[in-house]
N, C-alpha and C positions, 0 to 999 in steps of 0.2 A: 819787727813783732816777735812779740815770748805772749807763752802764752801755751794753754794746754792740747795737745793727738789722742789717739787715740792709740792702740795695739793693736790694729786692721780694723779695715775696712769695713765692719759686722756692724749693725745699728744697735747693739748690745754693745756696745763700748764707748759707746756718746748717753745711749739714751737713762742707762744704769748708774754711767756716774754720775752723770748730773740729779736723771728723776728721784733714783731708783730709793726705797729706804732710807737712809742717813745723809742722808746722799746730798740738800741743801739750806743745813744750817745758813748760810751764810746766804737764807731769804725765806727765816724766820719755821725753818722746821714745813716746807711745804710735807702736805700732806695728796692726796687719792689717791685709795681703792683699789680703782680701775682698772685707773697708770701700777700701781703696787704689780698691781693681776697677770694686766696684757705682761711685760717683760721677764713677770713669773715665766708665764706660758710662752714666751718667746724664745730666754732663754732652751726650756728645754722642749722644741720645738726643731723638729734635722729636717720638715717642710719649708725651700725655699718656699714652695705660694702663700702660705698659712700664718708663714712668721713674717712674707709681705704687707701678708693684710693683718698682724696683728703688732706691726709697726707701724703700717697706714692708721690704726687707728689710734696709737698714740701720739701717732704725729698730732692725730686731729684731736684731741684734748686739747694735749699742751700748745700749741697756735691760738685754741681759744683763750686756755689764762694765761698764757705770756709772764713763761715764768721766767726765763732768758730768750733774749732773744741776738743769734752770732749777725756778726757782725762783716768779720771775712774768713778761712781761710789758707792756713796757706795749707801752700801744698813739700811736704814729711818729703828733707831729707833722703838721700839712700845710701848707703854705700855697701857692693858691691866688685868681686870683683869676676876676671875678665869669665876668671873658673867654677863659680859657679851660676847657678841656675836662677837663683831668685833673691833677686832681696831685699836687708834688711835696712827697718830701719834707723836712720844713728836712735835716734830716740835710745829704741826697743836694744838695738847693744851697746850704749852704755847701761842703764839700765839693768842688765843681764849683770853686764862686769864688773857692777857697782855691790849687787847683792855677791861675784862673791868677794869680791873686796874685806866685803863687810865682813861675812863669811868668815875667811881667810884671816883681819886682823880678830875677829871674836876669840873663834881657835887658840889664835896666843895671848890674845891677855888671858885665856882657860886657864891653857898650863903656864903664865905665865908665875901669875898666883898661886895654879896645883901646886906650882919648883918650888 
């Protein structure tokens, strides 16, 4: 199964990426001012109970509008050393490594062009 997964298990990782401003070009650039407002409010709120209410309202709106219907979600693979207390999702590790590689390649290219 191929697909997308969130960075971590926070509702913002899933809702904002799929329904936030600019995230719906594949489904006709759907917009809902109330959802955008709630998503921004959820991002700005640190209180767990308040966030749960905010994202419950987002979920209700999205369920009623049936924009995207998730049909499956895989358990992300984790990479972990015995000495680490927390595992990191493999995609997160790969993403960070690729960022470092791209950065290094960019530096080398600039140095080569300048030299």
